[in-house]
SELO-978107 format. One record per residue (C-alpha): residue in one letter; x, y, z. Coordinates in nm, 3 decimals. Each point is the difference from the previous one (the first is absolute). Layout:
// residues N
- a, X, Y, Z
...
// end
This chain:
// residues 271
- x, -0.002, -0.003, -0.004
- x, 0.293, 0.236, 0.082
- x, 0.144, -0.048, -0.351
- x, -0.334, 0.044, -0.163
- x, -0.081, 0.329, 0.185
- x, 0.347, 0.138, -0.081
- x, -0.055, -0.086, -0.370
- x, -0.328, 0.183, 0.006
- x, 0.167, 0.311, 0.130
- x, -0.077, -0.031, 0.373
- x, 0.187, 0.271, 0.181
- x, -0.059, -0.091, 0.363
- x, 0.239, -0.186, 0.222
- x, -0.029, -0.389, 0.004
- x, 0.128, -0.148, 0.330
- x, 0.063, -0.370, 0.048
- x, -0.002, -0.195, 0.320
- x, 0.087, -0.365, 0.081
- x, 0.182, -0.233, 0.231
- x, 0.329, -0.042, -0.197
- x, 0.222, 0.280, -0.127
- x, 0.136, -0.194, -0.298
- x, -0.310, 0.008, -0.224
- x, -0.088, 0.352, 0.115
- x, 0.350, 0.115, -0.112
- x, -0.052, -0.185, -0.328
- x, -0.345, 0.174, -0.049
- x, 0.185, 0.331, 0.057
- x, 0.262, -0.085, -0.254
- x, -0.271, -0.100, -0.258
- x, -0.186, 0.326, 0.056
- x, -0.311, -0.178, 0.134
- x, 0.000, 0.211, 0.314
- x, 0.161, 0.327, 0.110
- x, 0.093, -0.091, 0.356
- x, -0.066, -0.283, 0.245
- x, -0.029, -0.093, 0.362
- x, 0.030, -0.329, 0.193
- x, -0.261, 0.131, 0.241
- x, -0.352, 0.008, -0.139
- x, -0.099, 0.252, 0.272
- x, 0.264, 0.238, -0.128
- x, -0.094, -0.052, -0.368
- x, -0.364, 0.097, 0.031
- x, 0.036, 0.309, 0.219
- x, -0.023, 0.250, -0.292
- x, -0.194, -0.225, -0.244
- x, -0.303, 0.126, -0.191
- x, -0.070, -0.358, -0.128
- x, 0.119, -0.328, 0.156
- x, -0.001, -0.311, -0.223
- x, 0.023, -0.328, 0.192
- x, 0.173, -0.281, -0.205
- x, 0.070, -0.273, 0.248
- x, -0.122, -0.359, 0.043
- x, -0.347, -0.029, 0.127
- x, 0.121, -0.165, 0.319
- x, 0.213, 0.309, 0.079
- x, -0.281, 0.254, -0.071
- x, -0.132, 0.048, 0.348
- x, 0.342, 0.034, 0.158
- x, 0.090, 0.266, -0.262
- x, -0.313, 0.191, 0.067
- x, 0.065, -0.010, 0.370
- x, 0.351, 0.130, -0.057
- x, -0.104, 0.301, -0.207
- x, -0.330, 0.084, 0.174
- x, 0.127, 0.275, 0.245
- x, 0.246, 0.149, -0.252
- x, -0.231, 0.097, -0.287
- x, -0.102, 0.355, -0.074
- x, -0.373, 0.061, 0.065
- x, -0.064, 0.042, -0.372
- x, 0.227, -0.290, -0.122
- x, -0.179, -0.253, -0.226
- x, 0.073, -0.375, 0.042
- x, -0.046, -0.252, -0.275
- x, 0.139, -0.350, -0.083
- x, 0.069, -0.247, -0.270
- x, -0.112, -0.315, 0.182
- x, -0.185, -0.285, -0.180
- x, -0.259, -0.037, 0.278
- x, -0.215, 0.300, 0.073
- x, -0.239, -0.135, 0.278
- x, 0.293, -0.098, 0.213
- x, 0.180, 0.330, -0.058
- x, -0.306, 0.196, 0.106
- x, -0.041, -0.217, 0.306
- x, 0.365, 0.069, 0.093
- x, -0.048, 0.372, -0.046
- x, -0.313, -0.003, 0.221
- x, 0.191, -0.174, 0.267
- x, 0.272, 0.270, 0.000
- x, -0.140, 0.329, -0.117
- x, -0.280, 0.189, 0.170
- x, -0.096, 0.184, -0.324
- x, 0.003, -0.141, -0.354
- x, -0.088, 0.329, -0.172
- x, 0.342, 0.014, -0.168
- x, 0.041, -0.373, -0.071
- x, -0.065, -0.123, -0.357
- x, 0.077, -0.376, -0.051
- x, 0.130, -0.083, -0.345
- x, 0.144, -0.277, -0.216
- x, 0.183, 0.033, -0.338
- x, -0.077, -0.310, -0.221
- x, 0.345, 0.004, -0.144
- x, 0.209, -0.257, 0.185
- x, 0.319, -0.176, -0.133
- x, 0.172, -0.308, 0.124
- x, 0.322, 0.202, 0.047
- x, 0.047, 0.194, 0.324
- x, 0.247, 0.249, 0.144
- x, 0.082, 0.351, -0.109
- x, 0.236, -0.112, -0.281
- x, -0.301, -0.142, -0.176
- x, -0.198, 0.321, 0.010
- x, -0.146, 0.143, -0.315
- x, -0.115, 0.353, -0.091
- x, -0.282, -0.120, -0.222
- x, -0.140, -0.290, 0.213
- x, -0.341, 0.174, 0.062
- x, -0.040, 0.131, -0.352
- x, -0.351, -0.088, -0.116
- x, -0.041, -0.241, 0.299
- x, -0.286, 0.011, 0.252
- x, 0.023, 0.123, 0.353
- x, -0.284, -0.079, 0.233
- x, -0.086, 0.232, 0.283
- x, -0.235, -0.115, 0.268
- x, -0.082, 0.312, 0.210
- x, -0.154, -0.065, 0.342
- x, -0.330, 0.150, 0.093
- x, 0.183, 0.280, 0.176
- x, 0.276, 0.062, -0.259
- x, -0.022, 0.360, -0.111
- x, -0.075, 0.084, -0.360
- x, 0.308, 0.236, -0.003
- x, 0.229, -0.286, 0.123
- x, -0.144, -0.237, -0.261
- x, 0.039, 0.260, -0.283
- x, 0.367, 0.064, 0.103
- x, 0.089, -0.378, 0.004
- x, -0.176, -0.036, -0.332
- x, 0.182, 0.295, -0.167
- x, 0.343, -0.137, 0.128
- x, -0.075, -0.348, -0.154
- x, -0.120, 0.162, -0.325
- x, 0.336, 0.182, -0.022
- x, 0.165, -0.332, -0.033
- x, -0.217, -0.088, -0.297
- x, -0.238, -0.224, 0.196
- x, -0.379, -0.029, -0.054
- x, -0.169, 0.037, 0.345
- x, -0.319, -0.193, 0.089
- x, -0.201, 0.023, 0.322
- x, -0.161, -0.310, 0.153
- x, -0.099, -0.139, 0.347
- x, 0.272, -0.176, 0.198
- x, -0.210, -0.317, 0.010
- x, -0.045, -0.013, -0.383
- x, 0.376, 0.071, -0.043
- x, 0.099, -0.292, 0.217
- x, -0.235, -0.242, -0.178
- x, 0.111, 0.109, -0.344
- x, 0.374, -0.019, 0.088
- x, -0.041, -0.334, 0.169
- x, -0.131, -0.137, -0.335
- x, 0.219, 0.191, -0.249
- x, 0.340, 0.025, 0.193
- x, 0.009, -0.199, 0.318
- x, -0.130, -0.320, -0.142
- x, 0.242, -0.005, -0.297
- x, 0.297, 0.066, 0.225
- x, -0.104, -0.288, 0.233
- x, -0.039, -0.225, -0.304
- x, 0.344, 0.091, -0.135
- x, 0.165, -0.071, 0.335
- x, -0.196, -0.327, 0.023
- x, 0.097, -0.117, -0.349
- x, 0.367, 0.070, 0.056
- x, -0.005, -0.186, 0.335
- x, -0.201, -0.296, -0.146
- x, 0.252, -0.042, -0.286
- x, 0.306, 0.053, 0.217
- x, -0.121, -0.282, 0.225
- x, -0.047, -0.235, -0.288
- x, 0.285, 0.090, -0.241
- x, 0.343, 0.136, -0.017
- x, -0.010, 0.382, 0.007
- x, 0.244, 0.034, -0.297
- x, -0.221, -0.237, -0.212
- x, -0.317, 0.199, 0.076
- x, 0.150, 0.325, -0.145
- x, 0.195, -0.175, -0.276
- x, -0.308, -0.153, -0.147
- x, -0.260, 0.254, 0.113
- x, -0.129, 0.189, -0.306
- x, -0.093, 0.362, -0.013
- x, -0.340, -0.055, 0.153
- x, 0.153, -0.158, 0.311
- x, 0.247, 0.279, 0.045
- x, -0.260, 0.269, -0.062
- x, -0.250, -0.151, 0.250
- x, 0.261, -0.064, 0.269
- x, 0.175, 0.337, -0.045
- x, -0.180, 0.156, 0.295
- x, 0.121, -0.282, 0.231
- x, 0.322, 0.211, 0.014
- x, -0.190, 0.256, 0.198
- x, 0.096, 0.101, 0.352
- x, -0.100, -0.289, 0.232
- x, -0.044, 0.233, 0.299
- x, -0.239, 0.224, -0.185
- x, -0.209, -0.284, -0.123
- x, -0.016, -0.176, 0.336
- x, -0.138, 0.322, 0.146
- x, -0.250, 0.043, -0.281
- x, -0.140, -0.352, 0.051
- x, -0.041, 0.063, 0.370
- x, -0.137, 0.355, -0.043
- x, -0.262, -0.098, -0.262
- x, -0.070, -0.340, 0.139
- x, -0.381, -0.015, -0.039
- x, -0.016, 0.115, -0.363
- x, 0.294, -0.227, -0.095
- x, -0.157, -0.309, 0.159
- x, -0.329, 0.070, -0.185
- x, 0.164, 0.017, -0.338
- x, 0.224, -0.304, 0.082
- x, -0.315, -0.205, 0.071
- x, -0.146, 0.102, -0.335
- x, 0.314, -0.078, -0.180
- x, 0.037, -0.339, 0.162
- x, -0.364, -0.093, -0.099
- x, 0.078, 0.100, -0.357
- x, 0.332, -0.203, 0.000
- x, -0.185, -0.300, 0.138
- x, -0.252, 0.026, -0.291
- x, 0.291, -0.002, -0.254
- x, 0.163, -0.294, 0.178
- x, -0.324, -0.198, -0.029
- x, -0.025, 0.075, -0.358
- x, 0.351, -0.122, -0.068
- x, -0.075, -0.316, 0.207
- x, -0.315, -0.064, -0.194
- x, 0.168, 0.072, -0.339
- x, -0.268, 0.265, -0.046
- x, 0.147, 0.174, -0.307
- x, -0.318, 0.208, -0.057
- x, 0.000, 0.125, 0.349
- x, 0.363, 0.090, -0.009
- x, -0.050, 0.180, -0.331
- x, -0.291, 0.208, 0.115
- x, 0.197, 0.104, 0.329
- x, 0.306, 0.101, -0.198
- x, -0.196, 0.164, -0.272
- x, -0.194, 0.200, 0.250
- x, 0.325, 0.108, 0.175
- x, 0.152, 0.107, -0.332
- x, -0.308, 0.202, -0.096
- x, -0.015, 0.177, 0.343
- x, 0.373, 0.085, -0.004
- x, 0.006, 0.119, -0.358
- x, -0.308, 0.219, 0.053
- x, 0.147, 0.140, 0.326
- x, 0.334, 0.086, -0.160
- x, -0.181, 0.164, -0.296
- x, -0.213, 0.214, 0.239
- x, 0.304, 0.110, 0.197
- x, 0.207, 0.092, -0.294
// end
């Protein structure tokens, strides 16, 4: 986000904060940030806008650390993949949610760390904001405008709907990618898997290279919605297993043909 804002001509100061100095120094060298602190409390003292980009499991502790050091008008937003749990954390820590605007950019990559940052990551990509009932319109407009500066397309929805949609479209695919790699690694030699795996296998399992800490926390934070969609997926998978067992070619064709039509239509509509 820092690189994208600077590319767009943002003239304010971008301050970074984290636990380790090495990546912060690298961010400074790459021009991602203008200065940094190892103390979150110190970093937010003069902030107009605070963007929380930490694992979901560290969110509440981070909120507690900055609570008493924010300016009265400072706006707080985040990039977490579970909005209900984030709002629950904020409610446990903050007395007033007027200046809190939960958010989530739908633009993840399997690579992490500041060296993998891009200045065009959000270009044309969606960012979902889920303002609470008490989030001010001014705060929501400001967070919207900042994301739009990066080239993102901002949409507003309820936190509950966000969590259900992301469980289906992001969390489930990541769980499946991790599961497939583990299943094959238990059964075959790892070098064989990737030697003979065609493009489809590599494309599908690419996201299994994602940060394990982040995805552990997402699964725990969005547990209910993820379990619901996993149940639905397992039922569908069992149906396909039965078709294969019963040599039901017609059933398999119908299932696969329907999937192809749905995906092709969806890709055309989104282009």
